[in-house]
C-alpha positions as CSV (number, residue, x, y, z in Angstrom):
1,V,0.0,0.0,0.0
2,L,2.9,2.4,0.8
3,S,4.1,2.0,-2.8
4,S,1.0,3.9,-4.0
5,L,2.3,7.0,-2.2
6,G,5.3,7.2,-4.5
7,F,3.1,9.1,-7.0
8,V,2.4,11.9,-4.5
9,P,5.6,14.0,-5.1
10,F,4.9,14.1,-8.8
11,A,1.3,15.1,-8.2
12,L,2.3,17.9,-5.8
13,F,4.9,19.1,-8.4
14,F,2.2,19.5,-11.1
15,L,-0.3,21.0,-8.6
16,S,2.4,23.6,-7.6
17,I,2.6,24.6,-11.3
18,I,-1.1,25.2,-11.4
19,L,-0.8,27.1,-8.1
20,V,1.9,29.3,-9.6
21,M,-0.2,29.9,-12.7
22,I,-3.2,31.0,-10.7
23,W,-1.0,33.2,-8.5
24,A,0.8,34.8,-11.5
25,S,-2.5,35.5,-13.2
26,G,-3.6,37.6,-10.2
27,G,-6.1,35.1,-8.9
28,L,-6.6,35.1,-5.2
29,M,-6.0,31.9,-3.3
30,F,-8.9,32.4,-0.9
31,G,-11.8,31.5,-3.1
32,A,-12.7,28.4,-5.0
33,E,-9.2,27.9,-6.3
34,I,-7.8,26.9,-2.9
35,Y,-10.6,24.4,-2.4
36,F,-9.9,23.0,-5.9
37,L,-6.3,22.5,-5.0
38,Y,-7.0,20.9,-1.6
39,G,-9.5,18.6,-3.4
40,M,-7.0,17.6,-6.1
41,I,-4.3,16.9,-3.5
42,A,-6.7,14.7,-1.5
43,L,-7.8,12.8,-4.6
44,L,-4.3,12.3,-5.8
45,V,-3.4,10.7,-2.5
46,L,-6.6,8.9,-1.8
47,I,-7.3,7.3,-5.2
48,P,-4.0,5.3,-5.5
49,L,-4.1,4.5,-1.8
50,T,-7.7,3.2,-1.9
51,W,-6.9,1.2,-5.1
52,Q,-4.0,-0.5,-3.5
53,I,-5.9,-1.4,-0.4
54,L,-8.8,-2.9,-2.4
55,R,-6.4,-4.7,-4.6
56,C,-4.5,-6.2,-1.6
57,R,-7.7,-7.3,0.1
58,N,-8.9,-9.0,-3.1
59,T,-5.8,-10.9,-3.9
60,E,-5.5,-14.6,-3.1
61,Y,-2.7,-17.1,-3.7
62,V,-3.3,-20.8,-3.8
63,M,-0.6,-23.5,-4.5
64,T,-1.7,-27.0,-5.3
65,N,0.4,-30.0,-6.3
66,K,0.1,-29.0,-10.0
67,R,-0.1,-25.2,-10.2
68,I,-0.2,-21.8,-8.5
69,I,-3.4,-19.8,-8.8
70,I,-3.3,-16.1,-8.3
71,Q,-6.6,-14.3,-8.2
72,S,-6.9,-10.5,-7.9
73,G,-8.9,-7.5,-8.9
74,V,-10.7,-4.5,-7.6
75,F,-13.9,-4.4,-9.7
76,G,-13.6,-7.8,-11.4
77,K,-11.6,-10.9,-10.7
78,N,-8.5,-11.8,-12.8
79,T,-7.2,-15.3,-12.3
80,R,-3.8,-16.5,-13.4
81,Y,-2.7,-20.1,-13.5
82,V,1.0,-21.0,-13.4
83,D,1.7,-24.7,-13.9
84,L,4.5,-25.8,-11.6
85,D,6.2,-27.9,-14.3
86,K,6.6,-24.6,-16.4
87,I,8.5,-22.8,-13.6
88,Q,12.1,-22.2,-14.6
89,E,13.1,-20.1,-11.6
90,A,11.7,-18.4,-8.5
91,H,13.5,-15.7,-6.6
92,V,12.7,-13.6,-3.5
93,E,12.7,-9.8,-3.4
94,V,12.6,-8.0,-0.1
95,G,12.5,-4.2,-0.4
96,F,12.8,-1.5,2.2
97,V,9.1,-1.5,3.0
98,D,9.1,-5.3,3.1
99,R,11.8,-5.2,5.7
100,I,9.8,-2.9,7.9
101,F,6.7,-5.2,7.7
102,G,8.5,-8.6,7.6
103,T,7.2,-9.5,4.2
104,G,8.6,-10.1,0.7
105,S,7.7,-11.0,-2.8
106,I,8.4,-14.1,-4.9
107,R,9.0,-13.6,-8.7
108,I,8.3,-16.7,-10.8
109,L,10.1,-17.0,-14.1
110,T,8.3,-19.2,-16.6
111,A,8.7,-19.8,-20.4
112,G,6.5,-17.7,-22.8
113,Q,4.6,-15.3,-20.6
114,A,2.4,-12.7,-22.3
115,A,1.2,-9.5,-20.7
116,M,-2.4,-9.6,-19.6
117,G,-2.4,-6.9,-16.9
118,N,-1.1,-6.3,-13.5
119,I,-2.3,-9.2,-11.4
120,G,-1.3,-9.8,-7.8
121,G,2.4,-9.4,-7.4
122,D,3.2,-9.6,-11.1
123,T,5.9,-7.5,-12.7
124,I,5.5,-6.2,-16.3
125,T,8.7,-5.9,-18.3
126,W,9.3,-4.8,-21.9
127,S,11.4,-6.8,-24.3
128,M,13.7,-5.3,-26.9
129,K,11.0,-5.8,-29.5
130,G,8.6,-3.6,-27.6
131,I,6.4,-6.5,-26.5
132,P,5.4,-6.5,-22.9
133,T,5.8,-9.7,-20.9
134,I,4.5,-10.5,-17.5
135,T,6.4,-12.2,-14.7
136,P,3.9,-13.8,-12.3
137,G,4.6,-13.1,-8.7
138,I,3.4,-13.6,-5.1
139,G,3.6,-10.2,-3.4
140,A,3.7,-9.0,0.2
141,I,3.7,-12.4,1.9
142,R,5.2,-13.4,5.2
143,N,8.1,-15.9,5.2
144,P,8.9,-15.5,1.5
145,Y,12.1,-17.6,1.7
146,E,10.2,-20.5,3.3
147,T,7.4,-20.1,0.7
148,R,9.9,-20.1,-2.2
149,K,11.6,-23.3,-0.8
150,L,8.2,-25.0,-0.6
151,L,7.4,-23.8,-4.2
152,N,10.7,-25.2,-5.5
153,E,10.3,-28.5,-3.7
154,T,6.7,-28.9,-5.1
155,A,7.8,-27.9,-8.6
156,E,10.6,-30.5,-8.5
157,Q,8.2,-33.2,-7.4
158,T,5.8,-32.2,-10.2
159,K,8.6,-32.4,-12.8
160,Q,9.7,-35.8,-11.7
161,K,6.2,-37.3,-12.2
């Protein structure tokens, strides 16, 4: 959820440009303009924050003996299936905010992923050809190293069958 606040400095920069334009044009900042600016600041902070909270609450991860199922969405439900025998690599990412909350993310590298949207902890990357690809992930979970170990063990068992 804290990552959604990264947009705030950019929003404040652009709002300050609007503020300078109003001030330079001789407009007083005691009328409707000031309420407009306060409202814009509130919206630019609350919309991304609310979106991330809803997205986090509506994200579920399930691992079976054959696949990982990631379901997420704010207004609708997006479901992604990752077969364990297709997994080539899984690695753990623990950022600054993750260290504070004792969480981490697992990035799952598979063959031939196509971009379908930002689902769960997925990461969207762009290839040299300009084609977006999606790396499925499991985001903001406790004990990410233990979960990755379980994931690797289950994937190896699936590949041996």
